[in-house]
N, C-alpha and C positions, 0 to 999 in steps of 0.2 A: 196177419192175414196169411193163410197158407197158399203157396204157389200151386197152380193147376198144371199137372203133368199128364200128357196124353200118352198112355202106354199102348193103346190099341191103334197104332198109326199104320196106315196102309203103306207098303213099300214104294219107293220112288221108281219111276220108269226111267229107261235109258234116255229118253228125250229130256226129262227134267234134270238129269245128271249132267248131260251135255250143255244144257242151258246155263248151268252154274259154273262151267269151266271157262272163265274169261281171263285167262292168265295174261293175255296181251294187254287188256285194258287195266288190269291190276298193276302190271309192270309200268305202264305209261303213267298211271296216276301216282305211283310211288315216286317217280322222278319229278313230278310237278310240285311236290311238297318242297318249299324252300328250306335251306339249311338254317339252323338257329344262328342268331347274330354273333354269338361268342365263337362260332366255328368259322366265321368269315375271316379271311386273311387280312383284308383291309381294316377291319375292325380291330383285330389284334395288333396290327402295325400302329394304328392310331393310339391305342391304349399304351403301347410301349413308348412311343414318342412323347405322349403327354406325361407319363411317369418320369421319364428322364428329365424333361423340362422342369417339372415340379421339384424334383430332387436338386437340380442345379440352382433353381431359385431359392430353395430353402437353405442350401449350403451357403449361397452367396449372402443371404440376409443374416445368417448366423455369423459369418466371417466379417461382415461390415459392422456388426454391433460390437465387435471386440475393440478395446482401446488400442490405439497405435502407440507403440513405444519406439522412439528414435534414439539409438545409442550415440549417434554422432552429434546430436544437438545438445549442447550444454546450456542449461537454463540458469541465467544469472539473476533472475528476478527474485529468487528465494534467499538472497543473502541477508544476513541479520545485521543489526547495528554493530555488534561486537566484531563481525568480520570486517566491516568498513573501518572501524577504529584500528584494528590490527593492521590493515593494509596501509592506512595513513601513517601509522607510527613507523612502519617499515620504510616507507618512502622518505620520511623526515630524517631518518638516521643516516 
């Protein structure tokens, strides 16, 4: 469909031009529009706090899954029969 363009338009009068100059209302309506949510400082602060808490929880869960090695604890439950025999023979001598 071809758009209809009026080329023989009568010129606007001064009264019509003045009626369209509502800069005060345009300015007021511009500031009535709320800012997007991602530009709100409270929203960005909440996102940063949630990100930090998530990172801490992930790092804590990774660290808690690691096996604990205790260098000071000597485990004597893994002795074999030959170790026991050697110890007994040393004690008897």
